All heavy atoms as atom14 arrays in JSON, in Angstrom:
{
  "sequence": "MLGEKEVIARAAIAKANRSCKICGEPANKFRTPRAELEYSISMICQSCQDYYIPKEQ",
  "atom14_mask": [
    [1, 1, 1, 1, 1, 1, 1, 1, 0, 0, 0, 0, 0, 0],
    [1, 1, 1, 1, 1, 1, 1, 1, 0, 0, 0, 0, 0, 0],
    [1, 1, 1, 1, 0, 0, 0, 0, 0, 0, 0, 0, 0, 0],
    [1, 1, 1, 1, 1, 1, 1, 1, 1, 0, 0, 0, 0, 0],
    [1, 1, 1, 1, 1, 1, 1, 1, 1, 0, 0, 0, 0, 0],
    [1, 1, 1, 1, 1, 1, 1, 1, 1, 0, 0, 0, 0, 0],
    [1, 1, 1, 1, 1, 1, 1, 0, 0, 0, 0, 0, 0, 0],
    [1, 1, 1, 1, 1, 1, 1, 1, 0, 0, 0, 0, 0, 0],
    [1, 1, 1, 1, 1, 0, 0, 0, 0, 0, 0, 0, 0, 0],
    [1, 1, 1, 1, 1, 1, 1, 1, 1, 1, 1, 0, 0, 0],
    [1, 1, 1, 1, 1, 0, 0, 0, 0, 0, 0, 0, 0, 0],
    [1, 1, 1, 1, 1, 0, 0, 0, 0, 0, 0, 0, 0, 0],
    [1, 1, 1, 1, 1, 1, 1, 1, 0, 0, 0, 0, 0, 0],
    [1, 1, 1, 1, 1, 0, 0, 0, 0, 0, 0, 0, 0, 0],
    [1, 1, 1, 1, 1, 1, 1, 1, 1, 0, 0, 0, 0, 0],
    [1, 1, 1, 1, 1, 0, 0, 0, 0, 0, 0, 0, 0, 0],
    [1, 1, 1, 1, 1, 1, 1, 1, 0, 0, 0, 0, 0, 0],
    [1, 1, 1, 1, 1, 1, 1, 1, 1, 1, 1, 0, 0, 0],
    [1, 1, 1, 1, 1, 1, 0, 0, 0, 0, 0, 0, 0, 0],
    [1, 1, 1, 1, 1, 1, 0, 0, 0, 0, 0, 0, 0, 0],
    [1, 1, 1, 1, 1, 1, 1, 1, 1, 0, 0, 0, 0, 0],
    [1, 1, 1, 1, 1, 1, 1, 1, 0, 0, 0, 0, 0, 0],
    [1, 1, 1, 1, 1, 1, 0, 0, 0, 0, 0, 0, 0, 0],
    [1, 1, 1, 1, 0, 0, 0, 0, 0, 0, 0, 0, 0, 0],
    [1, 1, 1, 1, 1, 1, 1, 1, 1, 0, 0, 0, 0, 0],
    [1, 1, 1, 1, 1, 1, 1, 0, 0, 0, 0, 0, 0, 0],
    [1, 1, 1, 1, 1, 0, 0, 0, 0, 0, 0, 0, 0, 0],
    [1, 1, 1, 1, 1, 1, 1, 1, 0, 0, 0, 0, 0, 0],
    [1, 1, 1, 1, 1, 1, 1, 1, 1, 0, 0, 0, 0, 0],
    [1, 1, 1, 1, 1, 1, 1, 1, 1, 1, 1, 0, 0, 0],
    [1, 1, 1, 1, 1, 1, 1, 1, 1, 1, 1, 0, 0, 0],
    [1, 1, 1, 1, 1, 1, 1, 0, 0, 0, 0, 0, 0, 0],
    [1, 1, 1, 1, 1, 1, 1, 0, 0, 0, 0, 0, 0, 0],
    [1, 1, 1, 1, 1, 1, 1, 1, 1, 1, 1, 0, 0, 0],
    [1, 1, 1, 1, 1, 0, 0, 0, 0, 0, 0, 0, 0, 0],
    [1, 1, 1, 1, 1, 1, 1, 1, 1, 0, 0, 0, 0, 0],
    [1, 1, 1, 1, 1, 1, 1, 1, 0, 0, 0, 0, 0, 0],
    [1, 1, 1, 1, 1, 1, 1, 1, 1, 0, 0, 0, 0, 0],
    [1, 1, 1, 1, 1, 1, 1, 1, 1, 1, 1, 1, 0, 0],
    [1, 1, 1, 1, 1, 1, 0, 0, 0, 0, 0, 0, 0, 0],
    [1, 1, 1, 1, 1, 1, 1, 1, 0, 0, 0, 0, 0, 0],
    [1, 1, 1, 1, 1, 1, 0, 0, 0, 0, 0, 0, 0, 0],
    [1, 1, 1, 1, 1, 1, 1, 1, 0, 0, 0, 0, 0, 0],
    [1, 1, 1, 1, 1, 1, 1, 1, 0, 0, 0, 0, 0, 0],
    [1, 1, 1, 1, 1, 1, 0, 0, 0, 0, 0, 0, 0, 0],
    [1, 1, 1, 1, 1, 1, 1, 1, 1, 0, 0, 0, 0, 0],
    [1, 1, 1, 1, 1, 1, 0, 0, 0, 0, 0, 0, 0, 0],
    [1, 1, 1, 1, 1, 1, 0, 0, 0, 0, 0, 0, 0, 0],
    [1, 1, 1, 1, 1, 1, 1, 1, 1, 0, 0, 0, 0, 0],
    [1, 1, 1, 1, 1, 1, 1, 1, 0, 0, 0, 0, 0, 0],
    [1, 1, 1, 1, 1, 1, 1, 1, 1, 1, 1, 1, 0, 0],
    [1, 1, 1, 1, 1, 1, 1, 1, 1, 1, 1, 1, 0, 0],
    [1, 1, 1, 1, 1, 1, 1, 1, 0, 0, 0, 0, 0, 0],
    [1, 1, 1, 1, 1, 1, 1, 0, 0, 0, 0, 0, 0, 0],
    [1, 1, 1, 1, 1, 1, 1, 1, 1, 0, 0, 0, 0, 0],
    [1, 1, 1, 1, 1, 1, 1, 1, 1, 0, 0, 0, 0, 0],
    [1, 1, 1, 1, 1, 1, 1, 1, 1, 0, 0, 0, 0, 0]
  ],
  "atom14_positions": [
    [[13.59, -124.18, 235.36], [12.9, -122.75, 235.0], [13.99, -121.94, 234.44], [13.69, -121.16, 233.44], [12.26, -122.35, 236.2], [11.68, -120.86, 235.82], [10.77, -120.33, 237.32], [10.18, -118.84, 236.55], [0.0, 0.0, 0.0], [0.0, 0.0, 0.0], [0.0, 0.0, 0.0], [0.0, 0.0, 0.0], [0.0, 0.0, 0.0], [0.0, 0.0, 0.0]],
    [[15.17, -121.85, 234.83], [16.15, -120.81, 234.47], [16.56, -120.97, 233.04], [16.93, -120.14, 232.54], [17.31, -120.84, 235.41], [17.05, -120.5, 236.94], [18.29, -120.67, 237.64], [16.34, -119.24, 237.03], [0.0, 0.0, 0.0], [0.0, 0.0, 0.0], [0.0, 0.0, 0.0], [0.0, 0.0, 0.0], [0.0, 0.0, 0.0], [0.0, 0.0, 0.0]],
    [[16.36, -122.19, 232.42], [16.81, -122.37, 230.99], [15.57, -122.25, 230.02], [15.9, -122.42, 228.89], [0.0, 0.0, 0.0], [0.0, 0.0, 0.0], [0.0, 0.0, 0.0], [0.0, 0.0, 0.0], [0.0, 0.0, 0.0], [0.0, 0.0, 0.0], [0.0, 0.0, 0.0], [0.0, 0.0, 0.0], [0.0, 0.0, 0.0], [0.0, 0.0, 0.0]],
    [[14.52, -121.9, 230.54], [13.41, -121.7, 229.62], [13.72, -120.57, 228.58], [14.16, -119.54, 229.0], [12.01, -121.43, 230.35], [11.56, -122.56, 231.18], [10.31, -122.28, 231.78], [9.62, -121.36, 231.61], [9.88, -123.11, 232.68], [0.0, 0.0, 0.0], [0.0, 0.0, 0.0], [0.0, 0.0, 0.0], [0.0, 0.0, 0.0], [0.0, 0.0, 0.0]],
    [[13.28, -120.73, 227.39], [13.5, -119.71, 226.33], [12.94, -118.34, 226.67], [13.68, -117.47, 226.47], [12.95, -120.2, 224.98], [13.78, -121.4, 224.4], [13.16, -121.74, 222.99], [13.91, -122.94, 222.44], [13.41, -123.31, 221.16], [0.0, 0.0, 0.0], [0.0, 0.0, 0.0], [0.0, 0.0, 0.0], [0.0, 0.0, 0.0], [0.0, 0.0, 0.0]],
    [[11.79, -118.39, 227.26], [11.28, -116.97, 227.58], [12.02, -116.27, 228.69], [12.31, -115.14, 228.63], [9.83, -117.25, 228.16], [9.12, -115.94, 228.46], [7.77, -116.24, 228.94], [6.92, -117.04, 228.3], [7.49, -115.67, 230.07], [0.0, 0.0, 0.0], [0.0, 0.0, 0.0], [0.0, 0.0, 0.0], [0.0, 0.0, 0.0], [0.0, 0.0, 0.0]],
    [[12.58, -116.98, 229.65], [13.37, -116.42, 230.74], [14.69, -115.96, 230.1], [15.21, -114.88, 230.43], [13.61, -117.5, 231.89], [14.6, -116.83, 232.84], [12.29, -117.83, 232.48], [0.0, 0.0, 0.0], [0.0, 0.0, 0.0], [0.0, 0.0, 0.0], [0.0, 0.0, 0.0], [0.0, 0.0, 0.0], [0.0, 0.0, 0.0], [0.0, 0.0, 0.0]],
    [[15.37, -116.73, 229.21], [16.62, -116.35, 228.59], [16.41, -115.11, 227.68], [17.21, -114.17, 227.8], [17.07, -117.52, 227.82], [17.52, -118.71, 228.76], [18.29, -117.12, 226.87], [17.76, -119.98, 227.99], [0.0, 0.0, 0.0], [0.0, 0.0, 0.0], [0.0, 0.0, 0.0], [0.0, 0.0, 0.0], [0.0, 0.0, 0.0], [0.0, 0.0, 0.0]],
    [[15.33, -114.97, 227.06], [15.04, -113.85, 226.24], [14.89, -112.61, 227.07], [15.28, -111.37, 226.53], [13.82, -114.06, 225.4], [0.0, 0.0, 0.0], [0.0, 0.0, 0.0], [0.0, 0.0, 0.0], [0.0, 0.0, 0.0], [0.0, 0.0, 0.0], [0.0, 0.0, 0.0], [0.0, 0.0, 0.0], [0.0, 0.0, 0.0], [0.0, 0.0, 0.0]],
    [[14.45, -112.66, 228.26], [14.26, -111.58, 229.18], [15.65, -111.11, 229.76], [15.6, -109.91, 230.27], [13.31, -111.87, 230.23], [11.83, -112.01, 229.72], [10.88, -112.07, 230.83], [10.97, -113.57, 231.42], [10.21, -114.08, 232.36], [9.25, -113.32, 232.84], [10.37, -115.3, 232.69], [0.0, 0.0, 0.0], [0.0, 0.0, 0.0], [0.0, 0.0, 0.0]],
    [[16.59, -111.72, 229.59], [17.96, -111.31, 230.15], [18.35, -109.92, 229.68], [18.78, -109.08, 230.51], [18.92, -112.33, 229.91], [0.0, 0.0, 0.0], [0.0, 0.0, 0.0], [0.0, 0.0, 0.0], [0.0, 0.0, 0.0], [0.0, 0.0, 0.0], [0.0, 0.0, 0.0], [0.0, 0.0, 0.0], [0.0, 0.0, 0.0], [0.0, 0.0, 0.0]],
    [[18.21, -109.65, 228.36], [18.71, -108.36, 227.87], [17.79, -107.28, 228.37], [18.38, -106.22, 228.67], [18.6, -108.37, 226.34], [0.0, 0.0, 0.0], [0.0, 0.0, 0.0], [0.0, 0.0, 0.0], [0.0, 0.0, 0.0], [0.0, 0.0, 0.0], [0.0, 0.0, 0.0], [0.0, 0.0, 0.0], [0.0, 0.0, 0.0], [0.0, 0.0, 0.0]],
    [[16.51, -107.51, 228.48], [15.62, -106.46, 229.13], [15.98, -106.21, 230.44], [16.04, -105.08, 230.96], [14.12, -106.94, 228.72], [13.83, -106.92, 227.39], [13.18, -105.88, 229.57], [12.57, -107.57, 227.02], [0.0, 0.0, 0.0], [0.0, 0.0, 0.0], [0.0, 0.0, 0.0], [0.0, 0.0, 0.0], [0.0, 0.0, 0.0], [0.0, 0.0, 0.0]],
    [[16.27, -107.29, 231.28], [16.53, -107.2, 232.65], [17.74, -106.48, 232.87], [17.93, -105.57, 233.73], [16.59, -108.6, 233.25], [0.0, 0.0, 0.0], [0.0, 0.0, 0.0], [0.0, 0.0, 0.0], [0.0, 0.0, 0.0], [0.0, 0.0, 0.0], [0.0, 0.0, 0.0], [0.0, 0.0, 0.0], [0.0, 0.0, 0.0], [0.0, 0.0, 0.0]],
    [[18.77, -106.63, 232.04], [20.01, -106.02, 232.23], [19.86, -104.49, 231.88], [20.42, -103.63, 232.56], [21.11, -106.55, 231.24], [22.46, -105.97, 231.33], [23.43, -106.82, 230.51], [24.94, -106.36, 230.73], [25.85, -107.0, 230.01], [0.0, 0.0, 0.0], [0.0, 0.0, 0.0], [0.0, 0.0, 0.0], [0.0, 0.0, 0.0], [0.0, 0.0, 0.0]],
    [[19.04, -104.07, 230.79], [18.81, -102.68, 230.55], [18.12, -102.0, 231.66], [18.43, -100.76, 231.81], [18.19, -102.69, 229.23], [0.0, 0.0, 0.0], [0.0, 0.0, 0.0], [0.0, 0.0, 0.0], [0.0, 0.0, 0.0], [0.0, 0.0, 0.0], [0.0, 0.0, 0.0], [0.0, 0.0, 0.0], [0.0, 0.0, 0.0], [0.0, 0.0, 0.0]],
    [[17.28, -102.65, 232.21], [16.34, -101.93, 233.21], [16.76, -102.24, 234.69], [16.15, -101.74, 235.52], [14.89, -102.54, 233.13], [14.25, -102.16, 231.82], [14.6, -101.19, 231.29], [13.45, -103.09, 231.32], [0.0, 0.0, 0.0], [0.0, 0.0, 0.0], [0.0, 0.0, 0.0], [0.0, 0.0, 0.0], [0.0, 0.0, 0.0], [0.0, 0.0, 0.0]],
    [[17.87, -103.04, 234.77], [18.31, -103.4, 236.33], [17.18, -104.14, 236.88], [16.86, -103.74, 238.02], [19.03, -102.21, 236.87], [19.52, -102.68, 238.2], [21.18, -102.7, 238.2], [21.56, -102.89, 239.58], [22.63, -103.7, 239.72], [23.4, -104.13, 238.77], [23.12, -103.78, 240.9], [0.0, 0.0, 0.0], [0.0, 0.0, 0.0], [0.0, 0.0, 0.0]],
    [[16.57, -105.11, 236.21], [15.57, -105.91, 236.86], [15.88, -107.34, 236.8], [16.84, -107.71, 236.25], [14.21, -105.51, 236.22], [14.33, -105.91, 234.87], [0.0, 0.0, 0.0], [0.0, 0.0, 0.0], [0.0, 0.0, 0.0], [0.0, 0.0, 0.0], [0.0, 0.0, 0.0], [0.0, 0.0, 0.0], [0.0, 0.0, 0.0], [0.0, 0.0, 0.0]],
    [[15.0, -108.1, 237.38], [15.11, -109.47, 237.47], [14.58, -110.21, 236.18], [13.35, -109.99, 235.9], [14.6, -110.16, 238.79], [14.64, -111.87, 238.89], [0.0, 0.0, 0.0], [0.0, 0.0, 0.0], [0.0, 0.0, 0.0], [0.0, 0.0, 0.0], [0.0, 0.0, 0.0], [0.0, 0.0, 0.0], [0.0, 0.0, 0.0], [0.0, 0.0, 0.0]],
    [[15.31, -111.14, 235.57], [14.74, -111.81, 234.33], [13.58, -112.92, 234.83], [12.93, -113.27, 233.89], [15.95, -112.5, 233.6], [16.5, -113.78, 234.08], [17.57, -114.34, 233.26], [18.03, -115.5, 233.84], [19.09, -116.05, 232.85], [0.0, 0.0, 0.0], [0.0, 0.0, 0.0], [0.0, 0.0, 0.0], [0.0, 0.0, 0.0], [0.0, 0.0, 0.0]],
    [[13.5, -113.25, 236.11], [12.5, -114.21, 236.47], [11.31, -113.58, 236.94], [10.27, -113.67, 236.36], [13.01, -115.0, 237.59], [14.26, -115.96, 236.91], [12.1, -115.95, 238.0], [14.95, -116.84, 238.02], [0.0, 0.0, 0.0], [0.0, 0.0, 0.0], [0.0, 0.0, 0.0], [0.0, 0.0, 0.0], [0.0, 0.0, 0.0], [0.0, 0.0, 0.0]],
    [[11.51, -112.63, 237.87], [10.14, -112.07, 238.46], [9.82, -110.55, 237.89], [8.82, -110.16, 238.11], [10.23, -112.01, 240.0], [11.55, -110.86, 240.7], [0.0, 0.0, 0.0], [0.0, 0.0, 0.0], [0.0, 0.0, 0.0], [0.0, 0.0, 0.0], [0.0, 0.0, 0.0], [0.0, 0.0, 0.0], [0.0, 0.0, 0.0], [0.0, 0.0, 0.0]],
    [[10.9, -109.97, 237.39], [10.68, -108.59, 236.78], [10.77, -107.52, 237.73], [10.62, -106.34, 237.4], [0.0, 0.0, 0.0], [0.0, 0.0, 0.0], [0.0, 0.0, 0.0], [0.0, 0.0, 0.0], [0.0, 0.0, 0.0], [0.0, 0.0, 0.0], [0.0, 0.0, 0.0], [0.0, 0.0, 0.0], [0.0, 0.0, 0.0], [0.0, 0.0, 0.0]],
    [[10.91, -107.74, 238.99], [11.12, -106.75, 240.06], [12.55, -106.09, 239.93], [13.49, -106.65, 239.25], [10.88, -107.42, 241.39], [9.68, -107.94, 241.8], [8.58, -106.84, 241.7], [8.78, -105.81, 242.36], [7.5, -107.17, 241.28], [0.0, 0.0, 0.0], [0.0, 0.0, 0.0], [0.0, 0.0, 0.0], [0.0, 0.0, 0.0], [0.0, 0.0, 0.0]],
    [[12.76, -104.76, 240.41], [13.91, -104.17, 240.38], [14.92, -104.98, 241.16], [14.66, -105.57, 242.11], [13.63, -102.86, 241.04], [12.19, -102.71, 241.22], [11.64, -104.12, 241.03], [0.0, 0.0, 0.0], [0.0, 0.0, 0.0], [0.0, 0.0, 0.0], [0.0, 0.0, 0.0], [0.0, 0.0, 0.0], [0.0, 0.0, 0.0], [0.0, 0.0, 0.0]],
    [[16.16, -104.82, 240.61], [17.36, -105.64, 241.22], [18.3, -104.62, 241.63], [19.32, -104.46, 240.89], [17.85, -106.57, 240.3], [0.0, 0.0, 0.0], [0.0, 0.0, 0.0], [0.0, 0.0, 0.0], [0.0, 0.0, 0.0], [0.0, 0.0, 0.0], [0.0, 0.0, 0.0], [0.0, 0.0, 0.0], [0.0, 0.0, 0.0], [0.0, 0.0, 0.0]],
    [[18.06, -103.93, 242.76], [19.1, -102.84, 243.21], [19.5, -103.02, 244.54], [20.33, -102.17, 245.05], [18.39, -101.45, 242.92], [16.99, -101.45, 243.5], [16.62, -102.18, 244.36], [16.4, -100.42, 243.08], [0.0, 0.0, 0.0], [0.0, 0.0, 0.0], [0.0, 0.0, 0.0], [0.0, 0.0, 0.0], [0.0, 0.0, 0.0], [0.0, 0.0, 0.0]],
    [[19.09, -104.12, 245.22], [19.59, -104.29, 246.68], [20.05, -105.74, 246.82], [19.26, -106.66, 246.47], [18.39, -104.01, 247.62], [18.1, -102.69, 247.76], [16.94, -102.37, 248.72], [16.52, -100.84, 248.75], [15.51, -100.63, 249.75], [0.0, 0.0, 0.0], [0.0, 0.0, 0.0], [0.0, 0.0, 0.0], [0.0, 0.0, 0.0], [0.0, 0.0, 0.0]],
    [[21.18, -105.9, 247.23], [21.85, -107.1, 247.41], [22.55, -107.27, 248.81], [23.08, -106.2, 249.23], [22.96, -107.48, 246.24], [22.29, -107.55, 244.95], [22.25, -106.37, 244.06], [21.74, -108.66, 244.45], [21.66, -106.49, 242.84], [21.03, -108.76, 243.14], [21.04, -107.66, 242.44], [0.0, 0.0, 0.0], [0.0, 0.0, 0.0], [0.0, 0.0, 0.0]],
    [[22.53, -108.42, 249.43], [23.07, -108.5, 250.71], [24.67, -108.54, 250.7], [25.29, -108.14, 251.69], [22.48, -109.76, 251.43], [21.14, -109.62, 251.94], [20.84, -110.67, 252.85], [20.68, -112.01, 252.19], [19.51, -112.37, 251.55], [18.53, -111.66, 251.35], [19.63, -113.58, 250.93], [0.0, 0.0, 0.0], [0.0, 0.0, 0.0], [0.0, 0.0, 0.0]],
    [[25.14, -109.07, 249.62], [26.67, -109.29, 249.55], [27.27, -108.9, 248.13], [26.37, -108.93, 247.19], [27.05, -110.65, 249.91], [26.55, -111.54, 248.8], [26.54, -111.18, 251.17], [0.0, 0.0, 0.0], [0.0, 0.0, 0.0], [0.0, 0.0, 0.0], [0.0, 0.0, 0.0], [0.0, 0.0, 0.0], [0.0, 0.0, 0.0], [0.0, 0.0, 0.0]],
    [[28.45, -108.52, 248.08], [29.11, -108.32, 246.82], [28.94, -109.57, 245.94], [28.84, -109.43, 244.71], [30.52, -108.01, 247.13], [30.55, -107.51, 248.47], [29.41, -108.29, 249.23], [0.0, 0.0, 0.0], [0.0, 0.0, 0.0], [0.0, 0.0, 0.0], [0.0, 0.0, 0.0], [0.0, 0.0, 0.0], [0.0, 0.0, 0.0], [0.0, 0.0, 0.0]],
    [[29.01, -110.81, 246.52], [28.86, -112.04, 245.68], [27.37, -111.99, 245.07], [27.42, -112.65, 243.99], [29.15, -113.25, 246.67], [29.15, -114.56, 245.88], [29.59, -115.59, 246.79], [29.65, -116.86, 246.01], [30.26, -117.9, 246.5], [30.93, -117.86, 247.66], [30.45, -118.99, 245.8], [0.0, 0.0, 0.0], [0.0, 0.0, 0.0], [0.0, 0.0, 0.0]],
    [[26.46, -111.68, 245.81], [25.02, -111.77, 245.22], [25.02, -110.74, 244.01], [24.39, -110.97, 243.05], [24.0, -111.48, 246.36], [0.0, 0.0, 0.0], [0.0, 0.0, 0.0], [0.0, 0.0, 0.0], [0.0, 0.0, 0.0], [0.0, 0.0, 0.0], [0.0, 0.0, 0.0], [0.0, 0.0, 0.0], [0.0, 0.0, 0.0], [0.0, 0.0, 0.0]],
    [[25.52, -109.53, 244.23], [25.63, -108.59, 243.19], [26.38, -109.09, 241.91], [25.89, -108.89, 240.78], [26.09, -107.24, 243.61], [25.84, -106.19, 242.52], [25.94, -104.72, 243.23], [26.3, -104.64, 244.41], [25.64, -103.91, 242.48], [0.0, 0.0, 0.0], [0.0, 0.0, 0.0], [0.0, 0.0, 0.0], [0.0, 0.0, 0.0], [0.0, 0.0, 0.0]],
    [[27.45, -109.82, 242.15], [28.18, -110.48, 241.12], [27.38, -111.48, 240.39], [27.37, -111.56, 239.16], [29.62, -110.97, 241.62], [30.25, -111.86, 240.48], [30.73, -110.91, 239.48], [31.58, -112.43, 241.1], [0.0, 0.0, 0.0], [0.0, 0.0, 0.0], [0.0, 0.0, 0.0], [0.0, 0.0, 0.0], [0.0, 0.0, 0.0], [0.0, 0.0, 0.0]],
    [[26.57, -112.26, 241.16], [25.83, -113.27, 240.6], [24.73, -112.47, 239.67], [24.2, -113.11, 238.61], [25.11, -114.04, 241.72], [23.98, -115.05, 241.09], [24.62, -116.06, 240.34], [25.86, -116.64, 240.55], [23.98, -116.41, 239.25], [0.0, 0.0, 0.0], [0.0, 0.0, 0.0], [0.0, 0.0, 0.0], [0.0, 0.0, 0.0], [0.0, 0.0, 0.0]],
    [[24.15, -111.46, 240.11], [23.18, -110.77, 239.35], [23.86, -110.41, 238.02], [23.23, -110.47, 236.87], [22.75, -109.45, 239.97], [21.72, -108.67, 239.14], [20.45, -109.01, 238.74], [22.17, -107.52, 238.31], [19.65, -108.34, 237.96], [21.53, -106.85, 237.43], [20.17, -107.3, 237.15], [19.43, -106.58, 236.36], [0.0, 0.0, 0.0], [0.0, 0.0, 0.0]],
    [[25.01, -109.87, 237.98], [25.71, -109.34, 236.78], [25.89, -110.6, 235.78], [25.86, -110.36, 234.59], [27.02, -108.77, 237.05], [28.03, -109.57, 237.44], [0.0, 0.0, 0.0], [0.0, 0.0, 0.0], [0.0, 0.0, 0.0], [0.0, 0.0, 0.0], [0.0, 0.0, 0.0], [0.0, 0.0, 0.0], [0.0, 0.0, 0.0], [0.0, 0.0, 0.0]],
    [[25.91, -111.76, 236.37], [26.07, -113.09, 235.47], [24.68, -113.52, 235.07], [24.46, -113.82, 233.82], [26.85, -114.03, 236.27], [28.21, -113.63, 236.55], [26.87, -115.4, 235.46], [29.01, -114.38, 237.59], [0.0, 0.0, 0.0], [0.0, 0.0, 0.0], [0.0, 0.0, 0.0], [0.0, 0.0, 0.0], [0.0, 0.0, 0.0], [0.0, 0.0, 0.0]],
    [[23.79, -113.6, 236.0], [22.59, -114.28, 235.73], [21.34, -113.4, 235.59], [20.24, -113.9, 235.09], [22.21, -115.25, 236.85], [22.09, -114.53, 238.16], [0.0, 0.0, 0.0], [0.0, 0.0, 0.0], [0.0, 0.0, 0.0], [0.0, 0.0, 0.0], [0.0, 0.0, 0.0], [0.0, 0.0, 0.0], [0.0, 0.0, 0.0], [0.0, 0.0, 0.0]],
    [[21.44, -112.12, 235.91], [20.24, -111.22, 236.01], [19.09, -111.73, 236.71], [18.0, -111.51, 236.47], [19.62, -110.97, 234.45], [20.75, -110.39, 233.48], [21.41, -108.88, 234.0], [23.12, -109.16, 233.57], [0.0, 0.0, 0.0], [0.0, 0.0, 0.0], [0.0, 0.0, 0.0], [0.0, 0.0, 0.0], [0.0, 0.0, 0.0], [0.0, 0.0, 0.0]],
    [[19.5, -112.17, 238.01], [18.53, -112.72, 238.86], [18.61, -111.91, 240.15], [19.79, -111.8, 240.78], [18.7, -114.19, 239.19], [18.66, -114.99, 237.95], [17.74, -114.65, 240.16], [19.05, -116.47, 238.03], [0.0, 0.0, 0.0], [0.0, 0.0, 0.0], [0.0, 0.0, 0.0], [0.0, 0.0, 0.0], [0.0, 0.0, 0.0], [0.0, 0.0, 0.0]],
    [[17.5, -111.33, 240.76], [17.5, -110.46, 241.83], [17.79, -111.26, 243.06], [17.82, -112.52, 243.07], [16.16, -109.76, 242.02], [14.83, -110.87, 242.43], [0.0, 0.0, 0.0], [0.0, 0.0, 0.0], [0.0, 0.0, 0.0], [0.0, 0.0, 0.0], [0.0, 0.0, 0.0], [0.0, 0.0, 0.0], [0.0, 0.0, 0.0], [0.0, 0.0, 0.0]],
    [[18.03, -110.58, 244.25], [18.32, -111.3, 245.47], [17.17, -112.19, 245.89], [17.49, -113.27, 246.4], [18.47, -110.09, 246.57], [19.01, -110.73, 247.94], [20.45, -111.32, 247.95], [21.26, -110.6, 247.75], [20.47, -112.53, 248.08], [0.0, 0.0, 0.0], [0.0, 0.0, 0.0], [0.0, 0.0, 0.0], [0.0, 0.0, 0.0], [0.0, 0.0, 0.0]],
    [[16.05, -111.76, 245.85], [14.88, -112.75, 246.22], [14.86, -114.14, 245.48], [14.71, -115.11, 245.94], [13.58, -112.12, 246.09], [13.54, -110.96, 247.05], [0.0, 0.0, 0.0], [0.0, 0.0, 0.0], [0.0, 0.0, 0.0], [0.0, 0.0, 0.0], [0.0, 0.0, 0.0], [0.0, 0.0, 0.0], [0.0, 0.0, 0.0], [0.0, 0.0, 0.0]],
    [[15.0, -113.98, 244.18], [15.06, -115.19, 243.42], [16.4, -115.93, 243.57], [16.31, -117.1, 243.45], [14.8, -114.71, 241.91], [13.21, -114.21, 241.4], [0.0, 0.0, 0.0], [0.0, 0.0, 0.0], [0.0, 0.0, 0.0], [0.0, 0.0, 0.0], [0.0, 0.0, 0.0], [0.0, 0.0, 0.0], [0.0, 0.0, 0.0], [0.0, 0.0, 0.0]],
    [[17.47, -115.36, 243.74], [18.66, -116.04, 244.04], [18.45, -116.81, 245.32], [18.86, -117.93, 245.46], [19.88, -114.96, 244.4], [20.51, -114.41, 243.07], [21.61, -113.53, 243.44], [22.44, -113.87, 244.23], [21.71, -112.32, 242.74], [0.0, 0.0, 0.0], [0.0, 0.0, 0.0], [0.0, 0.0, 0.0], [0.0, 0.0, 0.0], [0.0, 0.0, 0.0]],
    [[17.91, -116.28, 246.44], [17.57, -116.97, 247.5], [16.61, -118.28, 247.3], [16.87, -119.22, 247.92], [16.91, -115.86, 248.5], [17.75, -114.95, 248.99], [18.91, -114.88, 248.93], [17.11, -114.03, 249.62], [0.0, 0.0, 0.0], [0.0, 0.0, 0.0], [0.0, 0.0, 0.0], [0.0, 0.0, 0.0], [0.0, 0.0, 0.0], [0.0, 0.0, 0.0]],
    [[15.77, -118.17, 246.41], [14.92, -119.23, 246.11], [15.51, -120.31, 245.28], [15.4, -121.52, 245.51], [13.64, -118.6, 245.53], [12.52, -119.72, 245.19], [11.72, -120.16, 246.21], [12.42, -120.29, 244.05], [10.82, -121.07, 246.02], [11.39, -121.36, 243.75], [10.61, -121.73, 244.76], [9.58, -122.64, 244.62], [0.0, 0.0, 0.0], [0.0, 0.0, 0.0]],
    [[16.27, -119.79, 244.17], [16.68, -120.79, 243.12], [18.12, -121.28, 243.38], [18.48, -122.34, 242.77], [16.57, -120.2, 241.77], [15.15, -120.0, 241.33], [14.45, -118.76, 241.31], [14.4, -121.05, 240.86], [13.34, -118.64, 240.86], [13.04, -121.01, 240.45], [12.45, -119.74, 240.53], [11.21, -119.6, 240.1], [0.0, 0.0, 0.0], [0.0, 0.0, 0.0]],
    [[18.81, -120.46, 244.05], [20.27, -120.9, 244.18], [20.47, -121.37, 245.57], [20.29, -120.61, 246.49], [21.29, -119.77, 243.78], [20.91, -119.29, 242.37], [22.71, -120.12, 244.04], [21.71, -118.09, 242.01], [0.0, 0.0, 0.0], [0.0, 0.0, 0.0], [0.0, 0.0, 0.0], [0.0, 0.0, 0.0], [0.0, 0.0, 0.0], [0.0, 0.0, 0.0]],
    [[20.97, -122.55, 245.74], [21.16, -123.16, 247.06], [22.37, -122.52, 247.87], [23.38, -122.09, 247.1], [21.49, -124.71, 246.83], [21.76, -124.81, 245.55], [21.24, -123.66, 244.66], [0.0, 0.0, 0.0], [0.0, 0.0, 0.0], [0.0, 0.0, 0.0], [0.0, 0.0, 0.0], [0.0, 0.0, 0.0], [0.0, 0.0, 0.0], [0.0, 0.0, 0.0]],
    [[22.26, -122.19, 249.16], [23.33, -121.61, 249.98], [24.43, -122.61, 250.02], [24.17, -123.81, 250.15], [22.89, -121.33, 251.26], [21.81, -120.02, 251.03], [21.35, -119.65, 252.51], [20.4, -118.5, 252.27], [19.86, -118.0, 253.61], [0.0, 0.0, 0.0], [0.0, 0.0, 0.0], [0.0, 0.0, 0.0], [0.0, 0.0, 0.0], [0.0, 0.0, 0.0]],
    [[25.69, -122.12, 250.01], [26.82, -122.98, 250.35], [26.76, -123.39, 251.86], [26.38, -122.52, 252.69], [28.05, -122.17, 250.01], [28.28, -121.93, 248.38], [29.57, -121.22, 248.16], [30.39, -121.25, 249.12], [29.7, -120.85, 247.11], [0.0, 0.0, 0.0], [0.0, 0.0, 0.0], [0.0, 0.0, 0.0], [0.0, 0.0, 0.0], [0.0, 0.0, 0.0]],
    [[27.18, -124.55, 251.99], [27.37, -125.01, 253.42], [28.67, -124.69, 254.02], [29.64, -124.67, 253.42], [27.12, -126.53, 253.41], [25.8, -126.98, 252.89], [24.7, -126.68, 253.79], [24.82, -126.82, 254.94], [23.52, -126.38, 253.27], [0.0, 0.0, 0.0], [0.0, 0.0, 0.0], [0.0, 0.0, 0.0], [0.0, 0.0, 0.0], [0.0, 0.0, 0.0]]
  ]
}
């Protein structure tokens, strides 16, 4: 899903609005600095990170 053209196109809008490129919700609360760094790279909010990115063991 993360590679779909529509999702990729929403990245610029998400960055400008500080929102998630997947769900469109605001992305202003993160549990860790690492999660916030992930947002700056992928434009994915904490909830979507929890769903789409596996936790490290």
